[in-house]
Every structure is written in structure tokens, then in C-alpha cells.
N, C-alpha and C positions, 0 to 999 in steps of 0.2 A: 347511644353510642354509635349507631349508624348514622344519626344527623350529624354528630361531630366529625365522623369521619369524611362525609361528604363536604362539609363546611371547610374543612382544612384542605381538601382537594381543590375546591373552588378557589380559596384564598391562595394556595400555592400557584394554581394556574394563572390567575390574574397577576400575580407578582412576577411571574416568569414573562408574561406577554407585555407587561409594562417596560421591561428591560430591553425589549427588542427595538430594532430601528423603526422610524416613523416614515420610511420611504426616502430618507436622504434630505429632508427638508431642513433639519437642524444640523446637518453636517456641513462643515465649511469646505469649500472648494479648495483643493490643494493647487498652488500656483506652481506649475511646472513648465510654463511656456513664457518666453520673453515677449514683450508687447511687439505689435506691428506698428509701422509707420509708413505713411505716404506723404511726400512733399508735393503739393500742388502749385506753390509759388514760393520762391521765384522758380523759373525753369532755365535751362541751359541757354535759351535764346534771350533771357531778360537782359536789358541794357537800362541802367538807372543813372540819371545825371547826378553829379555832385550837387548837394543842396536840396535834392529831392528825397523822397520817402521810397523805401524798399518795402514792398508788400510781402508779408510771410503768411502762408496758409499750409497747414498740415492736419492730417487726421492720424490719431493714435488710438490703438485699441489694445486690450488685454483680456486674458481668460478670466481674471479675478477683478483687479482694480488698478487703475493708474495712479501714480503718486506725484511725479513731477517732470519737468522737461528744462532742458538747456539749449539755448541757441547761440552759435558762435559763428561770426563772420571774420575771415581772415584773408589778408592779401595774399595772393599766389603768384603775383608777377614775377618779373626778372630777378634772379638771385643777387645781382649787383646792387639792388636797391637795399639801403641800410635802414631806412625806417619802415616798420611794418604797421599798417593800419589794422587794428584788431578790435572787434567788439564781442562782448559776451553779454548774455541776457538769460536770467532764469525765472521760472515761474514763482518763486517764492518771494523775491525781493525787487525786482526790477520793473520799470515802466516802458510804455511804448512811445512812439515819436510825439504823441501828444500830451505826454505826462501821465496818462492813465496806467493803472496797475495792469500788468499783463494778464490775460485770461487765465484762470485757474484751471487745473486739470484734476478730474476725479472721475469716479465711475468706471465702467468697463470700456467706454468709447467717448472721444471728444474731438470736435473740430475746433482747431485754434487758428485765429487770424488776428494779426496786428501788423503795425507799420514801424520800420526802424528808420529813424532820421539819418540820412547820409550827409556828413558834414561837408560844408563848401569847400574845405581843403583836402577832402579824401583824395587820395592818388588814384588817377585813372588806371585801369587795367583789370586783370582777372582777379576775382575773389571766389572763396569758397564758402558756402553756407552749410553749417553742420548742426544737425538736430539730433539730440539724445533724449530718448524717453525712458523713463524708469517706472517700474510697477511697485506695489507695495511690498513685495518680496525682495526688492533690490535688484532684480533682473533688468537689463537695458538693451536698447536698440538704437544704433546711430546710423544716420543716413547723411550723405553729403550731396550738394548740387552746386554747380559752378555758374557764376553769372558775371557781368561786367559793369563796372562803373566808368562812365564817360567823363 
């Protein structure tokens, strides 16, 4: 009887200990923070000629995982201009200036670099490049940088 009592105590103790936390290794991180974003190219002093390539380079990071990005280039010149040159690229379906798939984004940190072909007929003037990065929880961060097409 005494043996059975000790055996039940040991089994109960093992059962209780196996239900405890293993130090957080198998717990998923909660995504409470929007991703961070740093655009290194273009810069506000960038001037690109029509018919050339615009170099785009940025670093994105998240506390859990990155999911996608979108890059938009829009004309910000004089309001009297009726035609607006606008380009939009996303990491899921678009290609760079050479026709290659845009770099994918995944993991907690990623450096993205590619070229955008500026058409020969692009209107000279001020443009804005906007980059939006989303994480796997749907949180996003957007940054803008102005540059010029000559």
C-alpha cells in the first residue's frame, strides 16, 4: 500500500511538471510592433535621367516576421500638369528593370535592392518614392523619399 501511494505521488508530480512551460521555446512571439523601415536609395539628392534606372535599396525589420512590401513612385510636380506618371511595384507579382522577379521578403530582417526602369518619356520633375512594408500580423510602416527625374 505504501509503495502504491509513493508511485501515485511520483506519477502525479511528473504529470504536473510536464504541463509547465519549457522556458518559452515553444511559445510563439506575439507581434505587437509594426515593422521598421530605412530607405538608403534613392536619397533626396538623387537625380535620374529619363531612360535610366532608379536604384532602390531599403532595409526592413520586424519583431516576428516580414510578409510583403510595395514600392510606389509618383509624380509630385506642378499641379497644372494633367498627366501623372505613376509606377507601383509589389513583392508578390512584379519584376525589376531587368525583368527579374523582385526580391522576396521574409524572416525578421531583410535588405531589398532592385532597379526601376525610368521610361524615356518620363516627365522631368519632382517624384516621390513610397515604400510600405507589412509584417505577418498585417501591421505596416510607410516611408517616403523625394528625388528628381531630369
